[in-house]
N, C-alpha and C positions, 0 to 999 in steps of 0.2 A: 413333490406333488406337482403334476403337470399344470401349466397355466391354462386358464379358461380362454378359449378362443373368443375374440371380439367380433362383433358384427351380427346383424339380424339375419336369421335364416330359419328354415323349416326342417325339422328332423322327423323322419318317418314317412309313411306309417309303418309301425312295428306290430307284429302279431304276438300276443301273449297267450301261449298255449294253456296255461293253468286257468285262465279266465275266459278263454275263447273270445277275445276282443282285439280290436286294432287301436293303436295309440298314436297320436300326432302331437308333437311338441313344438311350440313356437319359442324361438330364442330371440331376446331383445337385442337392441343395438349395443347394450353394455355387456353382452355375453351371458346374461343371466337367463336361465330356463324358466319359462312360465308354466303354470299348471297344465298338465296334459289334457287333451280332449280324447274321448273314447268312442269307438264306433263298433257296432256288431258286424257291419258289412264292409268288405275291403274296398269295393267300388266307391262307396260313400266316403270312406276315409281318404282315399286318394284324391277325390274331387275336392274335399275340404283342404287338403294339403296344397293342392294346386292354386286354390283361391287365396290362401294365405301368402304363398310365394308371389302371386300376381300383385297382391296389395303392397308388398314391399317394393316392387318395381314400378308401381303405377304413378307415383307422384311425379309431376312434370317439372322440368327446369323452370318454366315460366312461373309456376306457383312459388317456387323457392325464391326467384328474383323478386316477386311481389312481396313475399314475406320478409325478405332481407330489407327491402325499401321501407316497409313499416317499422322494422326494428331500428333502422338508422334514424328515422323520424322520432321514434320513442326515446332514443338516447340523446336527442338534441343536436344532431348534425345539421349543418346549414343546407338550405334547399339546393344551392348551386353545387355543393359537394355530393348530395344524394343524386341529383340529376346526372352529374358526370359519371358517377359509379354505375348507375343503372344503364346509362348509355353504353358504357364499356361492356357490361355484361350482355346486353342485347346484341351488340356487335359481335361478341365472341361466341356466344352460345345460341343454340336453337331452342327456343322456348317450348317447342313441341316434343323435344327429346325427353325421355325418362331421366330423372335426376341421377339415377343409379348408373347411367352410362358414362358419367364424367370420370375420366381417368387421366393420368399424365399423358398417355399417348393421344387421347382424344383432344386435350387442350393443345398439345404440340401440333397436331395435324391442323386444327382450326387456326392456330396462329400462323403456321406456314402458309396455309391457303390465303389468309388475309394479306400476308407480305407478297406472295406471288401475284396477287391481284392488283398490286401497286400500293399497298398500305405501308405505313412506316413501321419498321421493326421496333422502334422505341415505343410506339403506341401499342403494338402487339404485346410487348413486355408488360405494359400497364394493364392491358386487358387480362393477361394471365394472373397478374397480381390481384386484380379484383375477383377473378374466378376462385383463386385460392381462399380469399376471405369468405366468399359465399359458401364454399364447400365446408370450411371449418365451422361456420355458423350452422349449416344444415346438419352436420354430424351431431353437434350439441343439441339440436332440436329433435334428434332421433329420426331424421328424415332419410338418412342414408348411412351406409357403412363407412367407417374410416378408410381413407384412400391416401396413398403417398403421392404428393404432388411436388416433391422437392426437386426432381430431375426433369425439368422441362426446358428445352433449348430451341427457341425459335430462330430460324435462319435470318440472315441479313446483317448488314453493317450498321452499327449503331452510331448515332450522332449525338455528342454531348453538347448541350447548350443551344442557345438560339442564335440566329444570324445577327451579326453585329456590323457597325459602321467603322470605316477607317477614321483616322484623326481629321482629315480634310472633310470627309463626308459629315462627321459629327459637327464640325463648325458650320457647315451649310445648313444642316438641320436646325441647329440652335438659332441661327439667324432667322430662319423661317418660323420657328416656334414663337419667337419674341416680337415678330412684326405686329404693328397695329392692324386690327381687323374688326370683325364683328365681336360682340360680347362673348359669343360661344367660342370663337377662335382664340380670343385672349385668355379665357378661362382654361381651355384645354391645351393651349400652347404652353401655359405655365405648368400644367400637369406633365407634359412631355419633357419640358426643361428640367423638372424636378427629378424625373427618372434618369435623365442623362447626367445632370450635374451633381445630384445628391445620391444617386444609386438606390432610390426608393422603389419598393414594389408598387404595382398599380393599386393593389388593395390598401396599402399604407397611404398612398396619395389621396384617394377618394374618401378615406375615412378620417382624415385630419380635420379637426374643428378649430375655430378661431383661437380658443385658449391654448392650443398647441403651438401657436405662433408666439414665441416667448423671447425673453431677454432682449427687450427693445427691438424685436424684429430680426434678430441675428441667428436665432436657433429655432428648430422645429422639433417638438417633442413627439416621439413615437413611443408612447408609454402603455399602449394596449397591446398585449401579446397577440401577434398575428400568425406566426408559424412556429416559432421556437422561442426559448427564453432569451436568446440573444437578439431577437427582433425588437425588444424593448430597449430604446436608446434615445439619445439626443443628437440630432444631426445639425451641423453648421449650415446656414443658408448662404450661398454665394452672394456677393454684393449686388450682382446684376439681377438677381431674383428677389431681393428684399423689397424693393418698391413695388414690384408686380404682385407679390403675395399680400403686401400691406393694402394695396388697392382692392384686392378680392375680399379682404377682411373688413373693410370700411363699412360701417353701418350695420354690421351683423352682431347678433348676440354671441356670448362666449361659447355656447355649445352648438352654434350653427356650423355646418360643413363649409370648408373654405372653397373647394372646387365643386360648385353646385349651380343649379338653375331652379329658380322659384322655391328656394329653400330645400330642395332635394339633391342629395349628392349624385354625381354622375356615376354610372356603373363602370366596372373594369372593361367591359366590352366596348363601351363608348370611347374610353381612353385608347384602347387598342385600335379601334377603327380610325380614330382621328390621327393616330401615329402613322397609319397607312396613308391617310390623306396628305399628311405633311411630307412624307417620302415622295409621293406622287407629284406634289406641288413643286418640290425642290429637285425633281429629276433624279432621285436616289433609289437604290434597291430597297424594297420594302423590308422593314423590320418591325417587330412588335414592341410594346412598351418594355417588356422584359429584355428584349434585345438591347434597348437603350441602357438598361441597368447593367447588362453584360458589357456594353461598350465602356461604361463608367469604370467597371472593374479592370478592363484591359488597359485603359489609359492610365489608371493608377499603377498597375503592374509595370507598364512601360516607363513610368517615372520612378521605378525602383522603390515604390512604397513596400514596406514589409508585408508579408502575407497576413500576419495577424491584424495589422492596421486595416488592410483592405477587407478582410473577413468581418471585422468589427463594424466597419462603415456600412457594409451590406446587411448587417444583422444576422450573420452566420455564427454558429457555435464554434466552428473551427475553420481553418483555411482549406480543408480538403474539398468542401463543396465549391468554394471560390475557384480553386484550381481546376476542378473537373468541368463545371458548368458555366462559369462566367468569364474568367480570364482566358484569352486564347492561349493555346499551347506555346506559341512562339513568344508571347509576352511573358509567360511564366518562366520559360527557359532564360530569356534575356535578363529578367529580374534576378534570377538565381546566379547567373554569370556575373552580373554587376556586384551583387552582394559578396560573392566569393572574391572577385577582383579587389573590391574595397578592403576586404579582410586581409588579403595578401599584401596590399600596400601598407596597411597599418603595421603588419608584422615586420615588413622590410624597414619601415621607418623606425621601429623600435630597435632593430638590430644596428641601424646606422647611428 
């Protein structure tokens, strides 16, 4: 038995000689035929079929993006996540285009145009990812036919990971972060130092509360899942940071945020901008807070820490993410060489 074709479309008009009438059939997005409509006049039947076909192609991309935004809110996604996704879609797609126009070639052309205009290939890939999710959802809503978006290749050289500091630059930045200054500078300086020395995400830093400052001020609990199951962990606090964090906790209630102003936690954007300020103040190339986290990983790799130890410290499920996006390629290779070398020395010692 032949498989039913998927996709909404209009069949006809067909003429039925035995009944002297014209028949038009609408096919739903699931491939099922709806009850036919009959007309005595061919012109009328063809006009009706054309209106049906137009209706299938009439929904605009902008309507789909708005509907997708409402869906994300309904399922409880964070505002910042929704805003980022909608921003990517508006950058990638033309809201005035019919939704039905979206194909693999269409998205690839839009992505390439973005890169040729000076955009980042990495961001173009992220825009394609968002567009795929939108299309998948729109198909489920019956707003468009299924379309294969698996083969989309946007041109350009990808860059894995954020810009990082060298060892000497990291020392200079740490000194600048822990200098005495205004209350704002002291609070945000601690935040930058936590990213560099402890490898914490900006979101993990600003969401820590006083009760997370644990074990007599030597450990920080990251017990709220932020990105994956391995993001739940306990991180040792370096001795130089312990009195600084203790100062920020003094006089606050257990559930008050540590890095805060007037009881309100700083945003990740403020931490990022202050990190830029620190770099400018210290005469260093600008890196973001996530770049400090990457610097932490690279330094750990360069000290020949095992991949699983570094991954665990950063809250990653495996070391693959650490290798690709955080530790620099040279540091990964050096650490691997050292581990192999140590292994060879052990074997040689055993033979002797």
